[in-house]
VMD Tcl script that draws the C-alpha trace (Angstrom):
set ca {
  {-14.17 144.77 109.38}
  {-15.07 145.94 105.87}
  {-13.89 144.29 102.68}
  {-12.96 145.59 99.24}
  {-15.09 144.54 96.25}
  {-13.38 143.65 93.01}
  {-13.18 146.61 90.62}
  {-12.67 146.50 86.85}
  {-11.79 149.55 84.78}
  {-11.36 150.62 81.18}
  {-11.07 154.01 79.52}
  {-11.69 156.06 76.43}
  {-10.32 159.48 75.60}
  {-13.19 161.24 77.36}
  {-14.42 158.75 79.96}
  {-13.63 155.92 82.37}
  {-15.72 152.76 82.78}
  {-15.73 151.47 86.34}
  {-17.45 148.20 87.30}
  {-17.86 147.13 90.93}
  {-18.27 143.35 91.01}
  {-20.64 142.74 93.91}
  {-23.66 140.51 93.16}
  {-26.90 141.26 95.04}
  {-25.45 144.36 96.69}
  {-27.65 145.93 99.38}
  {-27.72 149.59 100.45}
  {-25.21 150.40 97.73}
  {-24.02 154.02 97.90}
  {-21.73 155.48 95.24}
  {-20.28 158.97 95.08}
  {-17.68 160.71 92.94}
  {-16.32 164.19 93.57}
  {-15.02 166.59 90.90}
  {-11.49 166.22 92.30}
  {-11.59 162.50 91.43}
  {-12.45 161.01 94.83}
  {-14.58 157.91 94.28}
  {-16.30 156.17 97.20}
  {-18.50 153.11 97.52}
  {-20.20 151.34 100.43}
  {-22.64 148.46 100.59}
  {-23.25 144.98 101.90}
  {-23.68 141.56 100.29}
  {-23.90 137.87 101.07}
  {-25.99 135.89 103.52}
  {-23.95 137.38 106.38}
  {-24.44 140.96 105.07}
  {-20.70 141.51 104.88}
  {-19.74 145.18 104.66}
  {-17.83 146.38 101.59}
  {-16.18 149.77 101.23}
  {-14.04 151.49 98.66}
  {-12.25 154.83 98.38}
  {-10.22 155.60 95.29}
  {-8.34 158.73 94.26}
  {-8.72 158.70 90.49}
  {-5.94 159.82 88.20}
  {-7.57 163.14 87.30}
  {-10.68 165.26 87.72}
  {-14.21 164.10 86.87}
  {-17.25 165.88 85.46}
  {-19.72 164.72 88.09}
  {-22.81 166.19 86.42}
  {-22.26 164.19 83.25}
  {-21.28 160.93 84.96}
  {-23.83 158.10 85.22}
  {-24.42 154.92 87.20}
  {-26.34 151.68 86.72}
  {-27.05 149.49 89.75}
  {-27.58 145.96 88.46}
  {-28.16 142.62 90.15}
  {-24.59 141.40 89.65}
  {-22.56 144.59 89.45}
  {-22.58 148.38 89.68}
  {-21.48 150.03 86.44}
  {-20.27 153.64 86.36}
  {-19.53 155.83 83.35}
  {-17.26 158.58 84.68}
  {-16.76 161.52 82.30}
  {-13.30 163.08 82.44}
  {-13.05 166.80 83.10}
  {-10.37 167.06 80.40}
  {-10.31 164.53 77.52}
  {-6.95 162.75 77.68}
  {-5.59 159.23 78.11}
  {-4.84 158.39 81.73}
  {-2.96 155.11 81.19}
  {-3.70 154.21 84.82}
  {-6.70 154.48 87.10}
  {-5.25 155.91 90.32}
  {-3.26 159.02 91.12}
  {0.31 158.72 92.31}
  {3.07 156.19 91.73}
  {1.99 153.58 94.25}
  {1.24 149.97 93.38}
  {-2.26 149.27 92.11}
  {-4.29 147.35 94.74}
  {-4.87 143.67 93.95}
  {-8.67 144.13 93.80}
  {-8.43 146.54 90.84}
  {-8.14 144.86 87.46}
  {-8.25 145.89 83.81}
  {-11.60 145.24 82.11}
  {-10.33 143.75 78.85}
  {-13.86 143.37 77.49}
  {-14.26 147.15 77.47}
  {-10.66 148.19 76.91}
  {-9.47 150.18 73.89}
  {-5.90 151.31 73.26}
  {-5.07 154.90 72.38}
  {-4.28 154.03 68.77}
  {-7.50 152.04 68.30}
  {-10.72 153.39 66.85}
  {-12.64 152.14 69.88}
  {-16.11 153.65 70.25}
  {-18.26 153.78 73.36}
  {-19.16 150.58 75.16}
  {-22.55 149.15 74.21}
  {-24.75 149.77 77.26}
  {-28.06 148.88 75.65}
  {-30.76 147.90 78.14}
  {-29.06 149.56 81.12}
  {-31.07 152.07 83.13}
  {-28.72 154.86 84.20}
  {-29.07 157.45 86.95}
  {-27.16 160.71 86.94}
  {-24.47 160.79 89.63}
  {-24.55 164.57 89.74}
  {-28.27 164.75 90.55}
  {-28.67 162.01 93.13}
  {-28.11 164.13 96.26}
  {-31.15 166.32 95.67}
  {-33.36 163.24 95.34}
  {-32.01 161.58 98.47}
  {-30.57 158.73 96.40}
  {-32.78 155.85 95.38}
  {-34.64 156.14 98.68}
  {-35.98 159.55 97.67}
  {-37.46 158.11 94.50}
  {-38.90 155.20 96.46}
  {-40.53 157.60 98.94}
  {-42.03 159.60 96.11}
  {-43.40 156.44 94.52}
  {-44.66 155.33 97.93}
  {-46.59 158.60 98.20}
  {-48.17 157.94 94.83}
  {-49.01 154.45 96.03}
  {-50.76 155.95 99.05}
  {-52.85 158.13 96.79}
  {-53.68 155.08 94.65}
  {-54.75 153.20 97.77}
  {-56.99 156.10 98.81}
  {-58.55 156.18 95.34}
  {-58.92 152.40 95.52}
  {-60.77 152.79 98.81}
  {-63.13 155.32 97.24}
  {-63.62 152.90 94.36}
  {-64.49 150.17 96.86}
  {-67.10 152.43 98.46}
  {-68.53 153.20 95.04}
  {-68.71 149.49 94.27}
  {-70.48 148.86 97.57}
  {-73.00 151.61 96.86}
  {-73.39 150.31 93.32}
  {-73.99 146.81 94.68}
  {-76.70 148.11 96.99}
  {-78.30 149.96 94.10}
  {-78.13 146.90 91.86}
  {-79.71 144.75 94.56}
  {-82.57 147.19 94.92}
  {-82.96 147.26 91.15}
  {-83.11 143.46 91.05}
  {-85.89 143.57 93.63}
  {-87.80 146.08 91.53}
  {-87.36 143.97 88.40}
  {-88.50 140.82 90.16}
  {-91.56 142.65 91.49}
  {-92.46 143.95 88.02}
  {-92.15 140.46 86.52}
  {-94.46 139.05 89.20}
  {-97.01 141.75 88.45}
  {-96.73 141.12 84.72}
  {-97.27 137.37 85.20}
  {-100.26 138.05 87.43}
  {-101.87 140.33 84.81}
  {-101.04 138.16 81.75}
  {-104.13 136.29 80.52}
  {-103.79 132.51 80.31}
  {-104.29 131.18 76.79}
  {-105.49 127.73 75.79}
  {-103.20 125.45 73.82}
  {-105.30 125.98 70.76}
  {-104.91 129.73 71.03}
  {-101.20 129.51 71.79}
  {-99.61 126.82 69.55}
  {-96.21 125.76 70.88}
  {-93.35 127.46 69.06}
  {-95.16 127.32 65.71}
  {-93.74 129.99 63.45}
  {-91.95 131.49 66.45}
  {-88.63 133.19 65.84}
  {-85.81 132.70 68.31}
  {-83.89 135.81 69.33}
  {-80.23 135.36 70.03}
  {-78.50 137.76 72.39}
  {-75.65 139.70 70.73}
  {-72.26 138.36 71.59}
  {-70.13 140.63 73.72}
}
mol new
graphics top color blue
foreach p $ca { graphics top sphere $p radius 0.5 }
foreach p [lrange $ca 0 end-1] q [lrange $ca 1 end] { graphics top cylinder $p $q radius 0.2 }
display resetview
């Protein structure tokens, strides 16, 4: 049997702020239709309890302009009203408001107040109106996964290049060692008198990298 998450709401003249309080939500799916139908489904908790929600909002919504942020502790929606006006209540009809829907006093502004938009700094929003074409968050993940596959392929090519480079470097080391042996064999041996130790010699220091 599914449960209802706690929902907090606040409004401005042109929008509604809706917060679904469900920490560590999994497989969270949110949808809003232009007629004001808002739905949510997801799971949470160690037992993966199922949570569902279907609300008929007081009036119509501009889906294309509405946005959503899926955070670790809650899911925050900015729903843009089709017609700017004060709703006074969240749901359509004269029925009693469900117990799991509460006023979000932290974001609330009365009609006669000069309340601006809520500060949403740091939140990464997705557009509710464009999520279907991308297959939700899974579509983005698949696209990124494809890019990861390409990166892996390029990484594999890089590994092959490194292997070939290593073989080349090993062969070069052999050549260098051989040339040093030949040089030592051809270098004439000097007496101590002819080759004073370090007298007047200048020491070269390798440049620091």
